C-alpha positions in Angstrom: 0.4 0.0 -0.1 1.5 3.6 -0.9 1.8 5.7 2.1 0.6 9.0 1.8 3.1 11.7 2.1 3.0 14.2 4.8 5.2 16.8 2.8 6.5 17.4 -0.6 9.5 18.9 -1.1 9.7 21.8 -3.9 13.1 22.0 -5.8 12.4 24.9 -7.2 11.9 26.9 -4.1 13.4 24.9 -1.4 10.4 24.7 0.7 8.7 21.8 1.6 5.1 21.7 1.5 1.9 19.5 2.1 1.4 16.8 0.3 -0.6 18.5 -3.0 -3.9 18.1 -3.8 -5.0 16.7 -7.6 -7.6 17.1 -9.6 -9.0 16.4 -12.8 -10.9 18.5 -15.3 -12.5 17.4 -19.0 -13.8 19.5 -21.5 -16.6 16.9 -21.8 -17.5 13.2 -20.4 -19.8 12.1 -23.3 -19.5 11.1 -27.0 -21.8 12.8 -29.4 -21.7 11.8 -32.8 -21.2 15.6 -34.3 -17.9 15.7 -31.8 -16.8 12.2 -32.8 -13.4 14.0 -34.2 -12.7 16.5 -31.8 -10.3 14.5 -28.6 -11.3 15.3 -25.5 -9.3 17.9 -23.3 -8.2 16.3 -20.3 -6.1 18.4 -17.7 -4.5 17.1 -14.6 -4.5 20.1 -11.9 -1.6 19.9 -8.6 -2.3 22.5 -5.9 -0.2 22.9 -3.1 -2.4 23.0 0.4 -2.3 26.9 0.3 -4.1 26.7 -3.0 -0.9 27.9 -5.2 -0.4 25.9 -8.6 2.3 22.8 -7.9 4.3 23.2 -10.8 7.5 20.5 -12.2 4.8 17.8 -10.7 5.0 14.4 -12.5 2.2 13.3 -13.4 1.0 9.7 -15.4 -2.2 9.4 -17.4 -3.7 5.9 -18.6 -7.4 4.8 -20.1 -9.2 1.3 -19.2 -12.2 -0.3 -20.4 -14.4 -3.2 -19.1 -16.2 -3.0 -22.3 -13.4 -3.5 -25.0 -10.7 -2.1 -27.1 -10.2 1.7 -24.6 -9.1 5.2 -26.8 -6.1 6.4 -26.4 -4.6 9.6 -24.5 -1.5 11.8 -25.2 0.8 11.8 -23.6 1.1 9.1 -21.4 3.5 10.7 -18.9 4.6 14.6 -18.1 5.0 17.1 -15.8 2.7 20.2 -14.6 3.7 23.7 -15.7 3.9 27.1 -14.3 0.2 26.8 -13.5 0.3 23.5 -11.8 -1.2 21.9 -15.3 -1.0 18.9 -17.3 -3.2 18.9 -20.4 -3.2 15.7 -22.6 -6.0 14.7 -25.5 -8.6 11.3 -25.3 -9.7 10.1 -28.4 -12.5 7.8 -28.8 -12.2 4.2 -29.8 -14.5 2.2 -32.4 -17.1 0.6 -30.8 -20.6 -0.9 -31.9 -22.1 -0.5 -28.4 -22.5 1.2 -25.4 -19.3 1.8 -23.4 -17.6 3.3 -20.8 -13.7 4.3 -20.6 -11.9 5.1 -17.3 -8.9 7.9 -17.8 -7.1 7.4 -14.5 -4.6 10.4 -13.9 -1.8 9.6 -11.0 0.6 11.8 -8.8 3.1 10.2 -6.8 3.6 13.7 -4.9 -0.2 14.2 -3.7 -2.4 13.1 -0.7 -4.4 11.0 -2.9 -2.5 9.5 -5.6 -4.7 8.8 -8.5 -8.2 10.5 -9.6 -10.3 9.3 -12.2 -12.8 10.3 -14.4 -15.2 8.3 -16.7 -15.9 8.7 -20.7 -19.2 7.6 -21.6 -20.0 6.7 -25.2 -22.7 5.0 -27.3 -22.8 4.8 -31.3 -25.6 6.0 -33.1 -28.9 4.1 -34.2 -29.7 4.2 -37.4 -33.1 2.5 -37.5 -35.5 1.8 -40.4 -39.2 1.9 -40.4 -41.1 0.1 -42.7 -44.1 0.3 -44.6 -46.9 -2.0 -43.4 -47.2 -4.4 -46.2 -43.3 -5.1 -46.1 -42.1 -8.6 -45.5 -39.9 -9.1 -42.7 -37.2 -10.2 -45.5 -38.0 -6.8 -47.6 -37.9 -4.4 -44.3 -34.6 -6.2 -43.8 -33.0 -5.8 -46.8 -33.9 -1.9 -46.8 -32.1 -2.3 -43.5 -29.5 -3.9 -44.7 -28.8 -1.7 -48.1 -28.0 1.4 -45.0 -25.6 -0.5 -43.4 -23.6 -1.0 -46.9 -23.9 2.1 -47.7 -22.4 4.0 -44.2 -21.1 1.0 -42.6 -19.7 1.0 -39.0 -18.3 4.2 -38.7 -19.1 7.8 -40.5 -16.2 10.0 -41.6 -17.9 13.1 -40.5 -16.7 16.1 -42.4 -14.0 14.3 -43.8 -11.4 14.2 -41.5 -8.7 11.8 -40.0 -10.4 11.4 -36.6 -12.0 8.5 -35.6 -15.5 8.8 -37.5 -19.1 9.0 -35.8 -19.6 5.1 -35.1 -22.9 3.5 -36.4 -25.2 0.8 -35.7 -28.5 -0.2 -37.1 -32.1 -1.8 -36.4 -35.0 -2.6 -37.8 -38.2 -1.3 -36.5 -40.5 -3.5 -38.2 -43.9 -3.4 -38.2 -46.9 -6.0 -39.7 -49.7 -3.9 -38.6 -53.0 -4.7 -40.5 -54.3 -1.5 -41.9 -56.3 0.1 -38.9 -57.7 -2.9 -37.6 -59.0 -5.0 -39.8 -57.7 -8.0 -39.0 -56.2 -10.3 -41.9 -53.7 -6.9 -43.0 -52.7 -4.8 -46.0 -50.1 -7.9 -47.5 -53.1 -10.4 -47.7 -55.1 -7.8 -49.4 -52.8 -7.5 -52.0 -52.2 -10.9 -52.2 -55.7 -11.4 -53.2 -55.5 -9.0 -55.5 -52.7 -10.8 -57.3 -54.3 -14.2 -57.3 -58.0 -12.7 -58.4 -55.7 -11.2 -61.4 -53.9 -14.5 -61.9 -57.2 -16.7 -62.2 -58.0 -13.8 -64.9 -55.1 -15.0 -66.5 -55.7 -18.5 -66.7 -53.7 -19.4 -63.8 -50.4 -19.1 -65.2 -48.9 -17.8 -61.8 -50.6 -19.9 -59.2 -48.9 -19.7 -55.7 -45.5 -18.0 -57.6 -45.2 -15.0 -55.0 -41.9 -14.1 -56.6 -43.7 -12.9 -59.6 -45.7 -10.9 -57.3 -43.4 -9.5 -55.3 -41.3 -8.5 -59.5 -44.6 -7.4 -60.0 -44.8 -5.0 -56.8 -41.9 -3.5 -57.3 -42.0 -2.9 -60.9 -39.0 -5.3 -62.0 -40.8 -7.8 -64.0 -40.6 -5.8 -67.1 -36.4 -7.2 -67.3 -35.9 -10.0 -69.4 -33.7 -10.9 -66.9 -36.8 -11.2 -64.5 -38.6 -14.3 -63.8 -41.5 -12.9 -65.0 -39.5 -11.9 -68.2 -38.4 -15.9 -68.4 -41.4 -17.0 -68.0 -42.8 -15.1 -70.6 -39.9 -16.1 -73.0 -40.6 -19.8 -72.2 -44.7 -18.8 -73.6 -43.2 -17.7 -76.9 -46.1 -16.1 -79.0 -48.1 -16.4 -75.9 -46.4 -14.6 -73.6 -46.5 -11.8 -75.9 -49.9 -11.4 -75.7 -50.3 -12.0 -72.2 -48.1 -9.2 -71.7 -50.3 -6.4 -71.4 -52.4 -8.8 -69.1 -49.4 -8.9 -67.1 -49.2 -5.3 -67.1 -53.0 -5.3 -66.1 -51.8 -6.9 -63.0 -49.1 -4.4 -62.1 -51.6 -1.6 -62.6 -54.4 -3.4 -60.3 -51.4 -4.3 -57.4 -50.2 -0.5 -57.6 -54.0 0.9 -57.2 -54.3 -1.9 -54.4 -51.2 -0.3 -52.8 -52.8 3.4 -53.0 -55.9 2.2 -51.7 -54.3 0.7 -48.8 -52.0 3.6 -48.1 -55.3 6.2 -48.3 -56.8 3.5 -45.5 -53.7 3.8 -43.1 -53.9 7.7 -43.5 -57.0 7.5 -42.5 -57.0 5.1 -39.5 -53.2 6.3 -38.5 -51.2 3.9 -35.8 -52.6 3.6 -32.5 -50.3 4.0 -29.1 -50.5 -0.1 -29.1 -49.0 -0.2 -32.7 -46.5 1.5 -32.1 -45.8 0.4 -28.3 -42.7 -2.1 -29.1 -41.2 0.4 -31.3 -41.4 3.0 -28.3 -40.0 0.9 -25.7 -36.9 0.1 -28.0 -36.6 3.9 -28.2 -36.8 4.6 -24.9 -34.6 1.7 -24.1 -31.5 3.5 -26.7 -32.2 6.8 -25.1 -31.8 5.3 -21.4 -28.5 3.8 -22.4 -27.3 7.2 -24.1 -27.6 6.4 -27.8 -28.2 9.1 -30.1 -31.1 7.9 -32.8 -31.4 8.6 -36.5 -34.7 7.3 -37.7 -35.3 6.6 -41.8 -38.7 5.6 -42.5 -40.5 4.9 -46.0 -44.0 5.0 -47.4 -46.3 4.1 -44.3 -43.3 3.6 -42.0 -43.7 7.3 -41.6 -46.8 7.2 -40.0 -45.2 4.7 -37.2 -42.1 6.8 -37.1 -43.9 10.3 -36.4 -45.6 8.3 -33.4 -43.3 6.9 -32.2 -40.6 9.6 -32.2 -43.4 12.0 -30.2 -43.5 9.3 -27.3 -40.2 9.0 -27.5 -40.1 13.2 -26.9 -42.6 13.3 -24.2 -41.4 10.4 -22.1 -37.6 11.0 -22.9 -37.3 14.8 -23.0 -33.3 14.5 -23.1 -33.4 12.0 -26.1 -31.4 13.2 -28.7 -33.0 11.9 -32.4 -33.5 12.9 -35.9 -35.9 11.7 -38.4 -35.6 11.3 -42.3 -38.9 10.8 -44.6 -38.5 9.2 -47.5 -41.8 8.6 -49.7 -43.7 10.1 -46.5 -47.5 8.9 -46.6 -47.7 10.9 -43.6 -49.1 14.3 -43.8 -46.8 15.2 -41.2 -43.4 15.5 -40.9 -40.3 14.9 -37.8 -37.7 16.0 -40.1 -36.6 16.4 -43.5 -38.3 14.3 -47.0 -37.8 13.6 -50.3 -40.7 12.4 -52.7 -40.4 11.8 -56.1 -42.2 13.1 -59.0 -42.8 9.5 -60.4 -44.1 8.2 -57.2 -47.0 6.7 -58.0 -48.3 5.3 -54.6 -47.8 8.3 -52.5 -48.6 11.0 -55.5 -51.8 8.4 -56.2 -53.0 9.3 -52.6 -53.9 12.9 -53.8 -56.5 11.0 -56.3 -58.3 9.6 -53.2 -59.0 13.4 -51.4 -56.2 13.4 -49.5 -54.7 16.6 -50.1 -52.2 16.5 -47.5 -49.5 14.9 -48.6 -46.1 16.3 -49.0 -45.4 18.6 -52.2 -42.9 16.6 -54.7 -39.6 17.8 -54.1 -37.4 15.8 -57.0 -38.2 15.0 -60.3 -36.5 11.6 -61.6 -36.6 9.6 -64.9 -38.6 6.6 -64.9 -37.0 3.3 -64.8 -38.3 -0.4 -65.4 -35.9 -1.2 -62.4 -39.2 0.2 -60.5 -42.2 1.2 -62.3 -43.9 2.2 -59.2 -41.6 4.9 -58.5 -42.0 3.9 -54.9 -39.5 1.8 -53.6 -37.0 2.5 -51.2 -34.0 0.7 -53.2 -35.6 0.3 -56.5 -36.3 4.1 -56.7 -34.8 6.4 -53.6 -31.9 4.5 -53.2 -31.1 3.7 -57.1 -27.6 4.9 -57.5 -28.3 5.7 -61.4 -30.9 8.2 -60.1 -31.1 11.7 -58.0 -32.9 10.4 -55.4 -29.9 8.2 -54.3 -27.7 11.5 -53.2 -30.6 13.1 -51.9 -31.3 10.5 -49.5 -27.4 10.6 -48.7 -27.5 13.8 -48.0 -30.3 14.1 -45.7 -29.0 11.0 -43.9 -25.6 12.5 -43.6 -27.1 16.2 -42.8 -29.1 14.7 -39.9 -25.8 12.6 -38.6 -23.7 16.1 -38.6 -26.6 17.6 -36.5 -26.9 15.0 -33.4 
């Protein structure tokens, strides 16, 4: 056990003083994404018993963590200046979950030989809110696409420092349109099945064709539908217009069900699990960037409002993509070719947000509506707009 010194000689003056007091001052103690590039300033302060600065006092500094690799601090040792201070810089480590680093400052000439300060950190969660008829697989694909775009860390402002640490989550909903039972997806399936019967049962129980038509990719020669039409030869070409009519019927059904979802917005029960998850993240000091697509915007609005009401200290931003919601909690993008959202205006809903980007039509998604097929299509302008909105939100957190 270290013996606490009664007095400490000061070589500069030749006097002996009572053991010094050690303090640690930091510029901040909590991680923020917008400050990920900025080191924390850690200052060791040593004072004599009469409060005067203790210059030339040897100091050591170290960082430890019970949660993985700690950050770094430089210098690791040195002597106090004329003001009795030694400044060091702490740099955040890479992390993908909540963690705490402990900075320990040592001073053998001080009554208490060490002083500690905790630096808490948690990454930003990029959460994806899907539309009400997405399968979990489709919604997971959109969440995964966001992770491909931004990765485990994002270099804000193009610096050489450690980027903002990111993690990803899916806020999946499979809620029926309103509280009507079977749900939107089954209603759209039934539309597909009904039109298939009109085609003479060419596509019975072949849901891969259904998803191609719903996304508008059925017109591609490499698609399953295109391959099927090739096999059918001349008969296939005559069926193409009928298959296009199936696609049109599906889009009409999607518009009708979106209209129903807006007129019957999610209840508190619908968003309870999503809100509980957000509250848990907020309690653990995570910052939140919520990206919502289509009817998912109805859910994100409710969840965000509930979070702000229950956790006013939570830090969260929202990005709306093809919003089916009359109100917004953040910036948005809506394309002029989005058949689904813009089709809602024909149903009498006039509060849909104005179009704010013009896009060329693409056979990759004739609906102009899907998250990946249109809004993250790298060949068209919505891709850059969505990325800009997300980066802008990250930088403001």
